[in-house]
Steps between C-alpha positions, in 0.01 A plus 500: 500500500723810514724533805522816708849523650570763765840635596494261795458206261775627271742548788449137603586379149751735341871473573768702325665199337164384358432852373838522329454159336164606356637832374805341342275259309269780388778727377664212318169445322478872424849494355403205277189689380273257684339763726369852455456812716245771432559872563504620858226758546449755775189721508532793743289789624549762771319402820424848622235385746710225660448495875745275679509519882848544643657665197586867525309749290817671380417550135666176388332334205282191479432304182280205419672233289360192326776276371481184288753262346412182309695210350462147365720198577375218274752246628318504833157556339442830680443868439479764770409860562632676810298807592520759777264778605702741714506835672849646464646769724801708395681628810814697575724363776841589641653240265319617186171461315324168537200317358281325756211264431216574741272226642190711443245224435261415787684351795828666391557250223647490149330369185729291281473149357593264220244338270640165386339331197541166322596558138347177367150579632500872581368428849604688812723283717571732788479847650820558696589786734808666357671643812735224615532373144590851382808551715617140460493509120686836486782361710478164327550645153797702624642172630448328164674792329789479748542130419575591138654846535686528832853370549502137611716591800275785615526496879394849615148637447406864557133583554369857508166485678376308802133444431268236355671478161852502642447175691421314177815642336715357778335159483523470122860614459614271780347210304645613168861555608732397791433813704700518823420856605204734450530873565179695536433873508176691543439850626373395845763338722247309710339348191824390337637348820179306565496386138862381519429294811186345349663411168810354666272253676308427182783442249776385737773736379659813643267800455620840619335843506723781374476878525484598132401360164854558373642294786265215413591505131879526527660163422168321442461257210120541490305818575120496537290811560158437653344825617187705443707802397421683177846657507838330435652302787787343301774721352717422201812610687458204736505232230799266470608253229327164518187616680150370433235757591123489508208707625128480567441836325705659225502841673712353783804530267628839392517522117880477497478152656359363176773673302771340715372147439659273240175306453135575572254211528119530521179300466393695193621788286314816586354677803323279749192717553261622235353781712165660427433785741215743546669837454799350315786272602717801584291550816652184651804599712733228367402542136795620294751385761501147361793486263353240269212725392767712333693221330503469124409184312869445432580520872226249578633259236826482697313370806521121532189303593518278807290233330752458219779463757309237701412315177866496392433713193713790623799513735483624855817612674802462272762676715578515871542877470165581334256721687155357425164645595174307502197724455248303703163577344172362630327279243193280479717200409641492851151467647396237245798277581496529877121501506493163322730344758292644783178367348639148460638491855181642648300222339742239634492640855133592513561872550280784381126555482303359207261728314207378286569492127187709447657801673757540223375296201195599297246274336547476124157652433636840606793497258359486143 
């Protein structure tokens, strides 16, 4: 019977080291042509009638977004589709324009989950809440990339952002490299100081809050941006030889950052989102700011694929002075790999609710 795994179940099972192990296996398989990722689709429409208590009626824009990303990992006999149904709010703050997901479903909740299937039978194995899994796999993949692309002696990590995603970046990079000090900056002093104290307890290294993004970045071996900004938070002028840099959204880097890098590494060649928008994609505030929508085919061919590096088919870092950026794109493969590990562990530990097969599987008489 299919398992229903809530965020509470996932949080009991999923550790960062387990997540990184699953992702490293999956990307090695991708690099050996033993796995496949489908296109990442986002369907959007203006939500002109959105009524969300507590948000100001200041003319800021709301959009509905349905997002889906699918992949198959035959080595673990699974395929998965991660899908979200969201209300998005574009807001202007003192630190710039930001994109906020709104818990607008009944009970102030979000709607997002992973459908995990068995390849050999086609059956549904599990429906998994994607919240805790989402942030862990973003950080986890950055950690896998750092293992192959950051300097082996990387000891200082800079993090721009102090929210949900930033915590996973700290955890993953501290596992990937011998980090001794983490510097964190975000626009609100209280948030960054509380974050620094919490993460110091969690990872057992020195974590300090600093007063500017530039102060965090200076002298760091690894720089991770993890914000909800749709404007650049990392400047090219701050980059130094030997850095490894990564983001959770491409718009967090100003365009010149990519030009300064000696090597760009990504999950795939091409823009992450295939956007289909009522009224045209140009109505989305961040559309056109993302540098890779403007790249030529030749520029994309110069981007190295993380899977080929993990599989040993392409080199990673070849010089201590290289500046390397990992363009951390969300993909269905990440959810297939981590979802499979979660499913197996949930069965072993008796976690999750079991749903009747009949809820998801149809009798053969209805499929001629």
